[in-house]
C-alpha positions in Angstrom: 18.6 -39.9 -17.1 18.0 -36.6 -18.5 21.0 -35.1 -20.5 22.0 -31.4 -20.1 20.5 -30.8 -23.6 17.1 -32.3 -22.5 17.2 -30.4 -19.1 18.0 -27.1 -21.0 15.2 -27.8 -23.5 12.8 -28.5 -20.6 13.6 -25.2 -18.9 13.2 -23.4 -22.1 9.9 -24.9 -22.6 8.7 -23.9 -19.1 9.8 -20.4 -19.6 8.2 -20.3 -23.1 4.9 -21.6 -21.4 5.1 -19.1 -18.6 5.6 -16.2 -21.0 2.8 -17.5 -23.3 0.3 -17.8 -20.3 1.2 -14.5 -18.4 2.8 -12.2 -21.2 -0.4 -10.8 -22.7 -2.1 -10.0 -19.4 1.1 -8.5 -17.8 1.6 -6.4 -21.0 -1.9 -5.1 -20.9 -1.3 -4.1 -17.3 1.9 -2.4 -18.2 0.3 -0.4 -20.9 -2.7 0.7 -18.6 0.0 1.7 -15.8 1.9 3.7 -18.4 -1.2 5.5 -19.5 -1.9 6.3 -15.8 1.7 7.6 -15.3 1.2 9.9 -18.4 -2.0 11.2 -17.0 -0.3 11.8 -13.6 2.7 13.6 -15.1 0.7 15.9 -17.6 -2.6 16.5 -15.6 -1.6 16.1 -11.9 -3.9 13.2 -11.2 -2.7 10.5 -8.7 -1.1 7.8 -10.8 -2.5 5.1 -8.5 -6.1 6.4 -8.9 -5.6 6.7 -12.7 -4.4 3.1 -13.0 -7.3 1.7 -10.9 -9.9 3.7 -12.9 -8.3 2.8 -16.2 -8.1 -0.9 -15.2 -11.7 -1.0 -14.1 -12.5 0.2 -17.8 -10.8 -2.7 -19.1 -12.5 -5.3 -16.8 -13.7 -7.4 -19.8 -10.0 -8.4 -20.5 -10.1 -10.3 -17.2 -13.2 -12.2 -17.8 -12.0 -14.5 -20.6 -9.4 -14.6 -23.3 -5.6 -14.8 -23.3 -5.1 -12.1 -20.8 -6.9 -13.6 -17.8 -4.0 -15.7 -16.4 -1.5 -12.8 -16.8 -3.7 -10.2 -15.1 -4.1 -12.8 -12.1 -0.2 -13.2 -12.1 0.3 -9.4 -12.2 -2.3 -8.7 -9.5 -0.6 -11.1 -7.0 3.1 -11.8 -7.8 4.1 -8.4 -9.3 2.3 -6.8 -6.3 4.4 -8.7 -3.8 7.5 -7.7 -5.6 6.6 -4.0 -5.4 5.9 -4.3 -1.6 9.2 -6.1 -1.0 11.2 -3.5 -2.8 10.0 -0.7 -0.5 12.3 -2.2 2.0 15.3 -0.5 0.1 14.2 2.9 1.3 14.2 1.9 5.0 17.3 2.1 7.4 18.0 2.1 11.1 19.6 5.6 10.5 16.2 6.8 9.3 14.6 5.6 12.5 17.3 7.2 14.7 17.2 10.6 12.9 13.5 11.3 14.2 14.1 10.4 17.9 12.2 8.3 20.3 9.5 10.7 21.0 8.3 11.1 17.5 8.9 7.5 16.6 6.6 6.6 19.6 4.1 9.1 18.4 4.0 7.6 14.8 4.0 4.0 16.0 1.1 4.8 18.5 -0.9 6.4 15.7 -0.5 3.3 13.5 -1.5 0.9 16.2 -4.4 2.9 17.6 -5.8 3.6 14.1 -5.9 -0.1 13.3 -7.7 -0.8 16.7 -9.9 2.1 16.1 -10.9 0.5 12.8 -11.7 -2.8 14.5 -14.0 -1.2 17.0 -15.7 1.0 14.2 -16.1 -2.0 12.1 -17.8 -3.9 14.9 -20.2 -0.9 15.5 -21.0 -0.5 11.8 -21.5 -4.2 11.2 -18.4 -4.7 9.1 -16.2 -7.8 9.3 -12.7 -7.8 10.8 -11.1 -8.5 7.4 -12.4 -5.2 6.2 -11.3 -3.4 9.3 -7.7 -4.7 9.1 -7.5 -3.8 5.4 -8.8 -0.2 5.7 -7.1 0.4 9.1 -3.8 -0.6 7.8 -4.2 1.3 4.7 -5.1 4.5 6.4 -2.5 4.0 9.2 0.5 3.0 7.2 0.8 4.0 3.6 -2.4 4.0 1.7 -2.7 1.9 -1.4 0.6 0.1 -1.1 -0.3 -1.1 2.4 -3.9 -2.2 1.4 -2.4 -4.4 -1.4 0.2 -5.8 1.1 -2.5 -6.5 3.8 -4.8 -8.0 1.3 -2.1 -10.5 0.4 -2.2 -12.2 3.8 -5.9 -11.9 4.6 -8.1 -15.0 4.2 -9.8 -14.8 0.8 -13.6 -14.7 0.3 -16.1 -13.6 -2.3 -15.7 -9.9 -1.2 -11.9 -9.8 -1.0 -11.0 -8.1 -4.3 -14.2 -5.8 -4.1 -13.0 -4.6 -0.7 -9.4 -4.1 -1.9 -10.5 -2.0 -4.7 -12.9 0.2 -2.6 -10.0 0.6 -0.1 -7.4 1.6 -2.7 -9.8 4.0 -4.3 -11.0 5.6 -1.0 -7.5 6.2 0.4 -6.2 7.5 -2.9 -9.2 10.1 -2.9 -8.8 10.9 0.7 -5.0 11.4 0.2 -5.6 13.9 -2.5 -8.2 15.7 -0.5 -5.8 15.9 2.6 -3.0 17.0 0.3 -5.0 20.2 -0.5 -6.7 20.6 2.9 -4.1 19.8 5.5 -1.5 22.5 4.7 -4.4 24.9 5.1 -5.0 23.3 8.7 -1.3 23.7 9.5 -1.4 27.3 8.5 -4.6 28.0 10.5 -3.1 26.4 13.6 0.1 28.3 13.2 2.3 25.2 13.3 6.0 25.7 12.7 7.7 24.0 9.7 8.8 20.8 11.7 5.4 20.4 13.4 3.6 20.8 10.0 5.8 18.3 8.5 5.2 15.8 11.2 1.4 16.3 11.0 1.4 15.8 7.2 3.8 12.8 7.3 2.0 11.3 10.2 -1.5 11.5 8.7 -1.7 11.6 4.8 -2.1 8.1 3.4 0.1 7.9 0.3 3.7 8.8 -0.1 3.3 11.0 -3.2 0.6 13.2 -1.7 2.7 13.6 1.6 5.6 14.9 -0.6 3.2 17.2 -2.6 1.7 18.6 0.7 4.9 19.0 2.5 6.8 20.8 -0.2 3.9 23.1 -0.8 4.4 24.6 2.8 8.2 24.8 2.8 11.4 22.6 1.9 11.9 21.9 5.7 8.3 20.8 6.1 8.6 18.7 2.9 11.8 16.9 4.2 10.3 16.3 7.6 6.9 15.1 6.2 8.9 12.6 3.9 10.9 11.3 6.8 7.9 10.8 9.1 6.1 9.1 6.3 8.9 6.6 5.6 8.7 5.7 9.5 5.1 4.7 8.8 6.2 2.7 5.8 8.7 1.0 8.1 5.6 -0.4 10.1 4.4 -2.1 7.0 6.4 -5.4 7.4 5.8 -5.6 11.2 2.1 -5.2 10.9 1.6 -7.5 8.0 3.6 -10.1 9.9 1.6 -9.8 13.0 -1.7 -9.9 10.9 -0.4 -13.2 9.3 0.5 -14.8 12.7 -2.8 -13.9 14.3 -4.7 -15.1 11.4 -2.9 -18.4 11.4 -3.3 -18.8 15.1 -7.1 -18.3 14.9 -7.5 -20.0 11.7 -10.1 -22.3 13.2 -12.5 -19.2 13.5 -12.1 -18.4 9.9 -14.8 -19.2 7.3 -14.8 -22.5 5.7 -12.6 -22.8 2.7 -10.5 -19.9 3.8 -6.8 -20.2 3.0 -4.5 -19.5 5.9 -1.4 -17.2 5.1 2.1 -18.5 5.3 3.8 -18.1 8.6 6.3 -15.6 7.2 5.1 -14.2 4.0 8.1 -14.2 1.4 7.6 -10.5 0.3 7.8 -9.5 4.0 11.0 -11.4 4.5 12.4 -9.6 1.3 11.2 -6.3 2.8 13.2 -6.8 6.0 16.3 -8.3 4.2 16.4 -5.1 2.0 15.9 -2.9 5.1 18.7 -4.7 6.9 21.1 -4.4 3.9 20.3 -0.8 3.5 20.8 -0.2 7.2 24.4 -1.4 6.7 24.9 1.0 3.9 25.3 -1.7 1.2 22.8 -0.3 -1.2 24.5 2.7 -3.0 22.3 5.6 -3.7 21.9 5.0 -7.4 20.6 1.4 -6.6 18.1 2.8 -4.0 16.8 5.1 -6.6 16.4 2.4 -9.1 14.7 0.0 -6.6 12.3 2.8 -5.5 11.3 3.5 -9.2 10.9 -0.3 -9.8 8.9 -0.6 -6.7 6.6 2.2 -7.8 6.1 0.7 -11.3 5.5 -2.7 -9.8 2.8 -1.4 -7.6 1.3 0.7 -10.4 1.2 -2.2 -12.8 -0.3 -4.4 -10.1 -3.0 -2.0 -9.2 -4.0 -1.7 -12.8 -4.4 -5.4 -13.0 -6.4 -5.5 -9.7 -8.7 -2.9 -11.3 -9.1 -5.1 -14.4 -10.2 -7.9 -12.1 -13.0 -5.7 -10.6 -16.3 -4.7 -12.1 -17.6 -1.3 -11.2 -20.9 -2.7 -10.0 -19.1 -4.7 -7.2 -17.6 -1.6 -5.7 -21.0 0.1 -5.3 -22.1 -2.9 -3.4 -19.8 -2.0 -0.4 -22.3 0.2 1.3 -22.4 3.4 3.2 -20.9 1.9 6.4 -17.6 1.2 4.6 -17.4 4.9 3.6 -18.2 6.1 7.1 -15.6 3.8 8.5 -12.6 4.8 6.3 -13.5 8.5 6.7 -13.7 8.0 10.5 -10.2 6.3 10.5 -8.8 9.1 8.5 -10.2 11.7 10.9 -9.1 9.7 14.0 -5.4 9.5 12.9 -5.4 13.1 12.0 -6.8 14.0 15.4 -4.4 11.8 17.3 -1.2 13.1 15.5 -2.3 16.7 15.9 -3.0 16.2 19.6 0.5 14.4 20.1 2.2 17.3 18.3 0.6 19.9 20.4 0.8 18.1 23.7 3.8 15.6 23.8 6.1 16.0 20.8 6.7 19.8 20.7 
C-alpha cells in the first residue's frame, strides 16, 4: 500500500517528467510568440501572422531534439485552452444588445458562408475537411476559429499543412480588409452603425475588426467589436455541430481517421465560461485577465503550429485553395452588405 510520502513522490516525479518532456518546446514557443508580439506592437504587423512566420523559420526544432514533444503539446493542448478562454468574453446580455434582426443577419452569414465553402470546395476539387476549415475561419473569427475547428476534424497527412495555409490566408485577408473595407463603407456612404455592422460582420480576425472600426469612428468601432463578438459566440456551436456530424458519419471517413470526442472539452469550457459570464459572476478585471491569457495562449500555440510545418508543404496546397478562401471572403462581405442595405437598416 502506497504511503502519503510515496504518493507525493510519485506525483512530483510525474510533474518533473512532464516539465522535462514539454518544457523546452513550450519555452521556445513562448519566446517566438513574445518576439511576434514585439514586432506587432512596434511595427504594426499582425501578431498571429508574425508568430506563424517566425515559427515556420524555426521548423527544424520540431523535427528532432528536446523540443519536439513540447511543441506538439503546445500546438494542441495550449491551443484548446486559448479557445476555451474566449468564452469569458461572451454573455447573453451581449446577444440582447444587438437585437434579433442583426443577430439573424450575422448567424445567417456564418451558416451560409460555411455552406458556400462546401459547395465551392466541391466545384474546385477540394475535400470537405478543407471546406469546413476555411469556411469556419472566414465565417467566424479567423485564425482562432481555424485552430478550434482543426482540433475536431479527422486527421490526415494534409491536416497541419491545411491549418497553416488557412491561418496564413485569413490573417493576410483580414489585414487587407482592415485597410480596404473602411474605404468601401465611406464610398457607399454607410452611417456609423451600418459601417460597424459591415466591418464586424465580415473581417475575419478580432484585432483587425477593432483597427478598422475605430479608424472610422468610435461608434463604428464599438459596433464592429460587438458584432464581431456575436460571430465569436458562434464558435462553440459550430465546432460542436462539426464534431457531432463527423462522429455520425465516421464510417465515411478515411481509414485510420480518429473520430473527435462527442463533446470536446474545450467547447464545454467555452460554454461554461460564457454561462458564468452571463450571470455576471466574472468581474471586469478577471474578464480582462482571461482575455489576455486567451490571446497569449493562441499566440503561443500558433507559433508552435508554425514550427511543426515546413514552408514547402504550404506551397503544395494549390491555386484552388487560394481561390476558395478568397471567394468565401467575398461571399460573406457581399451577403452582409446586402443584408444591411435591404433588411437590417
